[in-house]
mmCIF file as gemmi writes it, N, C-alpha and C atoms, coordinates in Angstrom:
data_model
loop_
_atom_site.group_PDB
_atom_site.id
_atom_site.type_symbol
_atom_site.label_atom_id
_atom_site.label_alt_id
_atom_site.label_comp_id
_atom_site.label_asym_id
_atom_site.label_entity_id
_atom_site.label_seq_id
_atom_site.pdbx_PDB_ins_code
_atom_site.Cartn_x
_atom_site.Cartn_y
_atom_site.Cartn_z
_atom_site.occupancy
_atom_site.B_iso_or_equiv
_atom_site.pdbx_formal_charge
_atom_site.auth_seq_id
_atom_site.auth_asym_id
_atom_site.pdbx_PDB_model_num
ATOM 1 N N . MET Axp A 1 ? 54.314 70.527 69.824 1 0 ? 1 A 1
ATOM 2 C CA . MET Axp A 1 ? 56.071 71.076 70.617 1 0 ? 1 A 1
ATOM 3 C C . MET Axp A 1 ? 56.84 69.607 70.889 1 0 ? 1 A 1
ATOM 4 N N . SER Axp A 2 ? 58.156 69.545 71.134 1 0 ? 2 A 1
ATOM 5 C CA . SER Axp A 2 ? 59.009 68.189 71.012 1 0 ? 2 A 1
ATOM 6 C C . SER Axp A 2 ? 58.894 67.973 72.76 1 0 ? 2 A 1
ATOM 7 N N . ALA Axp A 3 ? 58.729 66.984 73.612 1 0 ? 3 A 1
ATOM 8 C CA . ALA Axp A 3 ? 58.482 66.545 74.555 1 0 ? 3 A 1
ATOM 9 C C . ALA Axp A 3 ? 59.625 66.558 75.239 1 0 ? 3 A 1
ATOM 10 N N . ASN Axp A 4 ? 61.199 66.93 74.65 1 0 ? 4 A 1
ATOM 11 C CA . ASN Axp A 4 ? 62.213 67.366 75.325 1 0 ? 4 A 1
ATOM 12 C C . ASN Axp A 4 ? 63.171 68.584 75.361 1 0 ? 4 A 1
ATOM 13 N N . VAL Axp A 5 ? 61.741 69.787 74.543 1 0 ? 5 A 1
ATOM 14 C CA . VAL Axp A 5 ? 61.711 70.885 74.581 1 0 ? 5 A 1
ATOM 15 C C . VAL Axp A 5 ? 60.976 71.778 75.984 1 0 ? 5 A 1
ATOM 16 N N . PRO Axp A 6 ? 61.54 72.347 77.173 1 0 ? 6 A 1
ATOM 17 C CA . PRO Axp A 6 ? 60.697 72.993 77.808 1 0 ? 6 A 1
ATOM 18 C C . PRO Axp A 6 ? 60.119 73.953 77.556 1 0 ? 6 A 1
ATOM 19 N N . GLU Axp A 7 ? 58.624 74.037 77.63 1 0 ? 7 A 1
ATOM 20 C CA . GLU Axp A 7 ? 57.636 75.144 77.387 1 0 ? 7 A 1
ATOM 21 C C . GLU Axp A 7 ? 58.317 76.45 78.073 1 0 ? 7 A 1
ATOM 22 N N . SER Axp A 8 ? 58.439 77.408 77.664 1 0 ? 8 A 1
ATOM 23 C CA . SER Axp A 8 ? 58.566 78.604 77.671 1 0 ? 8 A 1
ATOM 24 C C . SER Axp A 8 ? 57.807 79.637 78.351 1 0 ? 8 A 1
ATOM 25 N N . ARG Axp A 9 ? 56.294 79.315 78.564 1 0 ? 9 A 1
ATOM 26 C CA . ARG Axp A 9 ? 55.565 80.139 79.292 1 0 ? 9 A 1
ATOM 27 C C . ARG Axp A 9 ? 55.623 79.461 80.917 1 0 ? 9 A 1
ATOM 28 N N . PRO Axp A 10 ? 55.301 80.827 81.924 1 0 ? 10 A 1
ATOM 29 C CA . PRO Axp A 10 ? 55.134 80.444 82.782 1 0 ? 10 A 1
ATOM 30 C C . PRO Axp A 10 ? 53.97 79.433 83.047 1 0 ? 10 A 1
ATOM 31 N N . LYS Axp A 11 ? 54.333 78.698 84.354 1 0 ? 11 A 1
ATOM 32 C CA . LYS Axp A 11 ? 53.235 77.3 84.684 1 0 ? 11 A 1
ATOM 33 C C . LYS Axp A 11 ? 52.609 78.358 85.495 1 0 ? 11 A 1
ATOM 34 N N . LYS Axp A 12 ? 51.142 77.911 85.497 1 0 ? 12 A 1
ATOM 35 C CA . LYS Axp A 12 ? 50.438 78.434 87.008 1 0 ? 12 A 1
ATOM 36 C C . LYS Axp A 12 ? 50.442 77.569 88.324 1 0 ? 12 A 1
ATOM 37 N N . GLU Axp A 13 ? 51.13 76.799 88.221 1 0 ? 13 A 1
ATOM 38 C CA . GLU Axp A 13 ? 51.748 75.719 89.628 1 0 ? 13 A 1
ATOM 39 C C . GLU Axp A 13 ? 52.426 76.925 90.353 1 0 ? 13 A 1
ATOM 40 N N . ALA Axp A 14 ? 53.317 77.119 89.607 1 0 ? 14 A 1
ATOM 41 C CA . ALA Axp A 14 ? 54.445 78.053 90.158 1 0 ? 14 A 1
ATOM 42 C C . ALA Axp A 14 ? 53.88 79.383 90.474 1 0 ? 14 A 1
ATOM 43 N N . TYR Axp A 15 ? 52.899 80.068 90.167 1 0 ? 15 A 1
ATOM 44 C CA . TYR Axp A 15 ? 52.436 81.289 91.075 1 0 ? 15 A 1
ATOM 45 C C . TYR Axp A 15 ? 51.328 80.692 92.308 1 0 ? 15 A 1
ATOM 46 N N . GLU Axp A 16 ? 50.885 79.395 92.067 1 0 ? 16 A 1
ATOM 47 C CA . GLU Axp A 16 ? 50.297 78.932 93.93 1 0 ? 16 A 1
ATOM 48 C C . GLU Axp A 16 ? 50.848 78.199 94.597 1 0 ? 16 A 1
ATOM 49 N N . LYS Axp A 17 ? 52.426 78.442 94.508 1 0 ? 17 A 1
ATOM 50 C CA . LYS Axp A 17 ? 53.299 78.088 95.833 1 0 ? 17 A 1
ATOM 51 C C . LYS Axp A 17 ? 53.671 79.491 96.524 1 0 ? 17 A 1
ATOM 52 N N . ARG Axp A 18 ? 53.182 78.775 97.607 1 0 ? 18 A 1
ATOM 53 C CA . ARG Axp A 18 ? 53.569 80.312 98.693 1 0 ? 18 A 1
ATOM 54 C C . ARG Axp A 18 ? 54.621 79.592 99.675 1 0 ? 18 A 1
ATOM 55 N N . PRO Axp A 19 ? 55.191 80.642 100.475 1 0 ? 19 A 1
ATOM 56 C CA . PRO Axp A 19 ? 55.995 80.109 101.258 1 0 ? 19 A 1
ATOM 57 C C . PRO Axp A 19 ? 55.369 79.841 102.614 1 0 ? 19 A 1
ATOM 58 N N . GLY Axp A 20 ? 56.17 78.32 103.156 1 0 ? 20 A 1
ATOM 59 C CA . GLY Axp A 20 ? 55.291 77.064 104.077 1 0 ? 20 A 1
ATOM 60 C C . GLY Axp A 20 ? 54.602 76.385 103.008 1 0 ? 20 A 1
ATOM 61 N N . ASP Axp A 21 ? 54.53 76.277 102.039 1 0 ? 21 A 1
ATOM 62 C CA . ASP Axp A 21 ? 53.798 74.864 101.378 1 0 ? 21 A 1
ATOM 63 C C . ASP Axp A 21 ? 55.187 74.143 101.624 1 0 ? 21 A 1
ATOM 64 N N . ARG Axp A 22 ? 54.842 72.421 101.133 1 0 ? 22 A 1
ATOM 65 C CA . ARG Axp A 22 ? 55.771 71.83 100.999 1 0 ? 22 A 1
ATOM 66 C C . ARG Axp A 22 ? 56.157 71.04 99.786 1 0 ? 22 A 1
ATOM 67 N N . VAL Axp A 23 ? 56.795 70.3 99.33 1 0 ? 23 A 1
ATOM 68 C CA . VAL Axp A 23 ? 56.554 69.913 97.864 1 0 ? 23 A 1
ATOM 69 C C . VAL Axp A 23 ? 57.826 68.849 98.008 1 0 ? 23 A 1
ATOM 70 N N . ARG Axp A 24 ? 57.072 68.004 96.887 1 0 ? 24 A 1
ATOM 71 C CA . ARG Axp A 24 ? 58.55 66.643 96.753 1 0 ? 24 A 1
ATOM 72 C C . ARG Axp A 24 ? 59.311 67.347 94.966 1 0 ? 24 A 1
ATOM 73 N N . LEU Axp A 25 ? 60.455 67.435 95.666 1 0 ? 25 A 1
ATOM 74 C CA . LEU Axp A 25 ? 60.832 67.218 94.507 1 0 ? 25 A 1
ATOM 75 C C . LEU Axp A 25 ? 61.467 66.097 93.488 1 0 ? 25 A 1
ATOM 76 N N . ASN Axp A 26 ? 61.578 66.201 92.569 1 0 ? 26 A 1
ATOM 77 C CA . ASN Axp A 26 ? 62.459 64.478 91.363 1 0 ? 26 A 1
ATOM 78 C C . ASN Axp A 26 ? 62.735 64.101 92.051 1 0 ? 26 A 1
ATOM 79 N N . ASP Axp A 27 ? 63.911 64.404 92.961 1 0 ? 27 A 1
ATOM 80 C CA . ASP Axp A 27 ? 64.922 63.553 93.758 1 0 ? 27 A 1
ATOM 81 C C . ASP Axp A 27 ? 64.158 62.714 94.892 1 0 ? 27 A 1
ATOM 82 N N . GLY Axp A 28 ? 63.257 62.938 95.301 1 0 ? 28 A 1
ATOM 83 C CA . GLY Axp A 28 ? 62.406 62.508 96.535 1 0 ? 28 A 1
ATOM 84 C C . GLY Axp A 28 ? 62.499 63.041 97.65 1 0 ? 28 A 1
ATOM 85 N N . ARG Axp A 29 ? 63.372 64.228 97.674 1 0 ? 29 A 1
ATOM 86 C CA . ARG Axp A 29 ? 63.472 64.723 98.904 1 0 ? 29 A 1
ATOM 87 C C . ARG Axp A 29 ? 62.283 65.756 98.917 1 0 ? 29 A 1
ATOM 88 N N . ILE Axp A 30 ? 61.54 66.138 100.215 1 0 ? 30 A 1
ATOM 89 C CA . ILE Axp A 30 ? 60.412 66.94 100.536 1 0 ? 30 A 1
ATOM 90 C C . ILE Axp A 30 ? 61.435 68.571 100.827 1 0 ? 30 A 1
ATOM 91 N N . ALA Axp A 31 ? 60.656 69.551 100.354 1 0 ? 31 A 1
ATOM 92 C CA . ALA Axp A 31 ? 61.048 70.581 100.757 1 0 ? 31 A 1
ATOM 93 C C . ALA Axp A 31 ? 59.952 71.327 101.314 1 0 ? 31 A 1
ATOM 94 N N . GLU Axp A 32 ? 60.627 72.858 101.835 1 0 ? 32 A 1
ATOM 95 C CA . GLU Axp A 32 ? 59.759 73.752 101.941 1 0 ? 32 A 1
ATOM 96 C C . GLU Axp A 32 ? 59.823 74.585 101.185 1 0 ? 32 A 1
ATOM 97 N N . VAL Axp A 33 ? 58.658 75.25 100.63 1 0 ? 33 A 1
ATOM 98 C CA . VAL Axp A 33 ? 59.233 76.819 99.904 1 0 ? 33 A 1
ATOM 99 C C . VAL Axp A 33 ? 59.453 77.608 100.828 1 0 ? 33 A 1
ATOM 100 N N . VAL Axp A 34 ? 60.266 78.324 100.375 1 0 ? 34 A 1
ATOM 101 C CA . VAL Axp A 34 ? 61.003 79.525 100.969 1 0 ? 34 A 1
ATOM 102 C C . VAL Axp A 34 ? 60.288 81.199 100.642 1 0 ? 34 A 1
ATOM 103 N N . ASN Axp A 35 ? 60.773 81.333 99.495 1 0 ? 35 A 1
ATOM 104 C CA . ASN Axp A 35 ? 60.453 82.36 98.587 1 0 ? 35 A 1
ATOM 105 C C . ASN Axp A 35 ? 59.632 81.848 97.366 1 0 ? 35 A 1
ATOM 106 N N . ASN Axp A 36 ? 59.141 82.753 96.81 1 0 ? 36 A 1
ATOM 107 C CA . ASN Axp A 36 ? 58.504 82.248 95.087 1 0 ? 36 A 1
ATOM 108 C C . ASN Axp A 36 ? 58.56 83.862 94.278 1 0 ? 36 A 1
ATOM 109 N N . PRO Axp A 37 ? 59.493 83.699 93.607 1 0 ? 37 A 1
ATOM 110 C CA . PRO Axp A 37 ? 59.565 85.207 92.865 1 0 ? 37 A 1
ATOM 111 C C . PRO Axp A 37 ? 58.495 85.376 91.739 1 0 ? 37 A 1
ATOM 112 N N . LEU Axp A 38 ? 58.067 84.669 91.432 1 0 ? 38 A 1
ATOM 113 C CA . LEU Axp A 38 ? 56.675 84.574 91.01 1 0 ? 38 A 1
ATOM 114 C C . LEU Axp A 38 ? 56.828 85.065 89.291 1 0 ? 38 A 1
ATOM 115 N N . ASP Axp A 39 ? 58.076 84.531 88.847 1 0 ? 39 A 1
ATOM 116 C CA . ASP Axp A 39 ? 58.227 84.272 87.452 1 0 ? 39 A 1
ATOM 117 C C . ASP Axp A 39 ? 57.968 83.441 86.813 1 0 ? 39 A 1
ATOM 118 N N . GLY Axp A 40 ? 57.44 82.371 87.408 1 0 ? 40 A 1
ATOM 119 C CA . GLY Axp A 40 ? 57.274 81.049 86.79 1 0 ? 40 A 1
ATOM 120 C C . GLY Axp A 40 ? 58.197 80.322 86.313 1 0 ? 40 A 1
ATOM 121 N N . VAL Axp A 41 ? 59.159 80.476 86.901 1 0 ? 41 A 1
ATOM 122 C CA . VAL Axp A 41 ? 60.019 79.426 86.733 1 0 ? 41 A 1
ATOM 123 C C . VAL Axp A 41 ? 60.883 78.758 87.885 1 0 ? 41 A 1
ATOM 124 N N . TRP Axp A 42 ? 61.45 79.636 88.898 1 0 ? 42 A 1
ATOM 125 C CA . TRP Axp A 42 ? 62.167 79.296 89.8 1 0 ? 42 A 1
ATOM 126 C C . TRP Axp A 42 ? 61.314 79.294 91.478 1 0 ? 42 A 1
ATOM 127 N N . LEU Axp A 43 ? 61.673 78.286 91.831 1 0 ? 43 A 1
ATOM 128 C CA . LEU Axp A 43 ? 61.222 78.588 93.331 1 0 ? 43 A 1
ATOM 129 C C . LEU Axp A 43 ? 62.91 78.6 94.466 1 0 ? 43 A 1
ATOM 130 N N . ILE Axp A 44 ? 62.169 79.035 95.573 1 0 ? 44 A 1
ATOM 131 C CA . ILE Axp A 44 ? 63.603 78.748 96.402 1 0 ? 44 A 1
ATOM 132 C C . ILE Axp A 44 ? 62.906 78.045 97.88 1 0 ? 44 A 1
ATOM 133 N N . VAL Axp A 45 ? 63.672 77.238 98.101 1 0 ? 45 A 1
ATOM 134 C CA . VAL Axp A 45 ? 63.298 76.063 98.557 1 0 ? 45 A 1
ATOM 135 C C . VAL Axp A 45 ? 64.345 75.531 99.917 1 0 ? 45 A 1
ATOM 136 N N . ARG Axp A 46 ? 64.043 75.13 100.85 1 0 ? 46 A 1
ATOM 137 C CA . ARG Axp A 46 ? 64.843 74.312 102.124 1 0 ? 46 A 1
ATOM 138 C C . ARG Axp A 46 ? 64.208 73.057 102.184 1 0 ? 46 A 1
ATOM 139 N N . ALA Axp A 47 ? 65.366 72.082 101.522 1 0 ? 47 A 1
ATOM 140 C CA . ALA Axp A 47 ? 65.069 71.042 102.07 1 0 ? 47 A 1
ATOM 141 C C . ALA Axp A 47 ? 64.404 70.309 103.424 1 0 ? 47 A 1
ATOM 142 N N . ASP Axp A 48 ? 64.107 69.277 104.187 1 0 ? 48 A 1
ATOM 143 C CA . ASP Axp A 48 ? 63.887 68.836 105.104 1 0 ? 48 A 1
ATOM 144 C C . ASP Axp A 48 ? 64.772 68.249 105.581 1 0 ? 48 A 1
ATOM 145 N N . GLU Axp A 49 ? 66.446 68.219 105.486 1 0 ? 49 A 1
ATOM 146 C CA . GLU Axp A 49 ? 67.106 67.879 106.201 1 0 ? 49 A 1
ATOM 147 C C . GLU Axp A 49 ? 68.136 68.763 107.193 1 0 ? 49 A 1
ATOM 148 N N . ASP Axp A 50 ? 69.187 68.11 108.095 1 0 ? 50 A 1
ATOM 149 C CA . ASP Axp A 50 ? 69.344 68.758 109.126 1 0 ? 50 A 1
ATOM 150 C C . ASP Axp A 50 ? 70.566 70.01 108.459 1 0 ? 50 A 1
ATOM 151 N N . GLY Axp A 51 ? 70.483 70.653 108.608 1 0 ? 51 A 1
ATOM 152 C CA . GLY Axp A 51 ? 71.488 71.945 108.012 1 0 ? 51 A 1
ATOM 153 C C . GLY Axp A 51 ? 71.482 72.529 106.701 1 0 ? 51 A 1
ATOM 154 N N . ALA Axp A 52 ? 70.105 72.004 106.154 1 0 ? 52 A 1
ATOM 155 C CA . ALA Axp A 52 ? 69.886 72.283 104.646 1 0 ? 52 A 1
ATOM 156 C C . ALA Axp A 52 ? 70.179 73.293 104.421 1 0 ? 52 A 1
ATOM 157 N N . ASP Axp A 53 ? 70.907 73.974 103.72 1 0 ? 53 A 1
ATOM 158 C CA . ASP Axp A 53 ? 70.263 75.778 102.907 1 0 ? 53 A 1
ATOM 159 C C . ASP Axp A 53 ? 69.167 76.017 101.995 1 0 ? 53 A 1
ATOM 160 N N . GLU Axp A 54 ? 68.947 76.769 101.627 1 0 ? 54 A 1
ATOM 161 C CA . GLU Axp A 54 ? 67.969 77.004 100.951 1 0 ? 54 A 1
ATOM 162 C C . GLU Axp A 54 ? 68.603 76.911 99.348 1 0 ? 54 A 1
ATOM 163 N N . GLU Axp A 55 ? 67.667 76.605 98.832 1 0 ? 55 A 1
ATOM 164 C CA . GLU Axp A 55 ? 68.271 76.805 97.123 1 0 ? 55 A 1
ATOM 165 C C . GLU Axp A 55 ? 66.957 76.42 96.171 1 0 ? 55 A 1
ATOM 166 N N . MET Axp A 56 ? 67.562 77.521 95.131 1 0 ? 56 A 1
ATOM 167 C CA . MET Axp A 56 ? 66.99 78.035 93.639 1 0 ? 56 A 1
ATOM 168 C C . MET Axp A 56 ? 66.888 76.324 93.006 1 0 ? 56 A 1
ATOM 169 N N . VAL Axp A 57 ? 65.401 75.973 92.407 1 0 ? 57 A 1
ATOM 170 C CA . VAL Axp A 57 ? 64.783 75.176 92.017 1 0 ? 57 A 1
ATOM 171 C C . VAL Axp A 57 ? 64.28 75.6 90.772 1 0 ? 57 A 1
ATOM 172 N N . LEU Axp A 58 ? 64.431 74.763 89.627 1 0 ? 58 A 1
ATOM 173 C CA . LEU Axp A 58 ? 63.355 74.736 88.766 1 0 ? 58 A 1
ATOM 174 C C . LEU Axp A 58 ? 62.036 74.219 88.527 1 0 ? 58 A 1
ATOM 175 N N . LEU Axp A 59 ? 60.923 74.918 88.513 1 0 ? 59 A 1
ATOM 176 C CA . LEU Axp A 59 ? 59.741 74.294 88.442 1 0 ? 59 A 1
ATOM 177 C C . LEU Axp A 59 ? 59.932 73.259 88.077 1 0 ? 59 A 1
ATOM 178 N N . THR Axp A 60 ? 60.712 72.644 87.17 1 0 ? 60 A 1
ATOM 179 C CA . THR Axp A 60 ? 60.513 71.456 86.624 1 0 ? 60 A 1
ATOM 180 C C . THR Axp A 60 ? 61.055 70.631 87.381 1 0 ? 60 A 1
ATOM 181 N N . ASP Axp A 61 ? 61.673 70.673 88.153 1 0 ? 61 A 1
ATOM 182 C CA . ASP Axp A 61 ? 62.431 70.23 89.336 1 0 ? 61 A 1
ATOM 183 C C . ASP Axp A 61 ? 61.104 69.636 90.629 1 0 ? 61 A 1
ATOM 184 N N . VAL Axp A 62 ? 59.71 70.7 90.323 1 0 ? 62 A 1
ATOM 185 C CA . VAL Axp A 62 ? 59.311 69.899 91.288 1 0 ? 62 A 1
ATOM 186 C C . VAL Axp A 62 ? 58.094 68.419 90.916 1 0 ? 62 A 1
ATOM 187 N N . ALA Axp A 63 ? 58.341 67.912 91.836 1 0 ? 63 A 1
ATOM 188 C CA . ALA Axp A 63 ? 57.508 66.303 91.37 1 0 ? 63 A 1
ATOM 189 C C . ALA Axp A 63 ? 55.955 67.117 91.789 1 0 ? 63 A 1
ATOM 190 N N . GLY Axp A 64 ? 55.284 67.502 92.64 1 0 ? 64 A 1
ATOM 191 C CA . GLY Axp A 64 ? 54.561 67.574 93.027 1 0 ? 64 A 1
ATOM 192 C C . GLY Axp A 64 ? 54.073 68.219 94.491 1 0 ? 64 A 1
ATOM 193 N N . PRO Axp A 65 ? 53.178 68.191 94.925 1 0 ? 65 A 1
ATOM 194 C CA . PRO Axp A 65 ? 52.728 68.655 96.772 1 0 ? 65 A 1
ATOM 195 C C . PRO Axp A 65 ? 53.16 67.292 97.481 1 0 ? 65 A 1
ATOM 196 N N . ALA Axp A 66 ? 54.107 68.047 98.516 1 0 ? 66 A 1
ATOM 197 C CA . ALA Axp A 66 ? 54.173 66.687 99.642 1 0 ? 66 A 1
ATOM 198 C C . ALA Axp A 66 ? 53.465 66.307 100.343 1 0 ? 66 A 1
């Protein structure tokens, strides 16, 4: 499989993320998981910034745990 083509299978890591977990995003921000739709693709997070709104991020946008 090419390194430039994302894998379409859900990742186990996505299913392990629960509301309240903190993750580091690829852009360096720290965010709290607000919801996990358990589809293996999306997480709904809120960045640790004053007034930050909830946002949907792809699992590929998550660098790892915070």
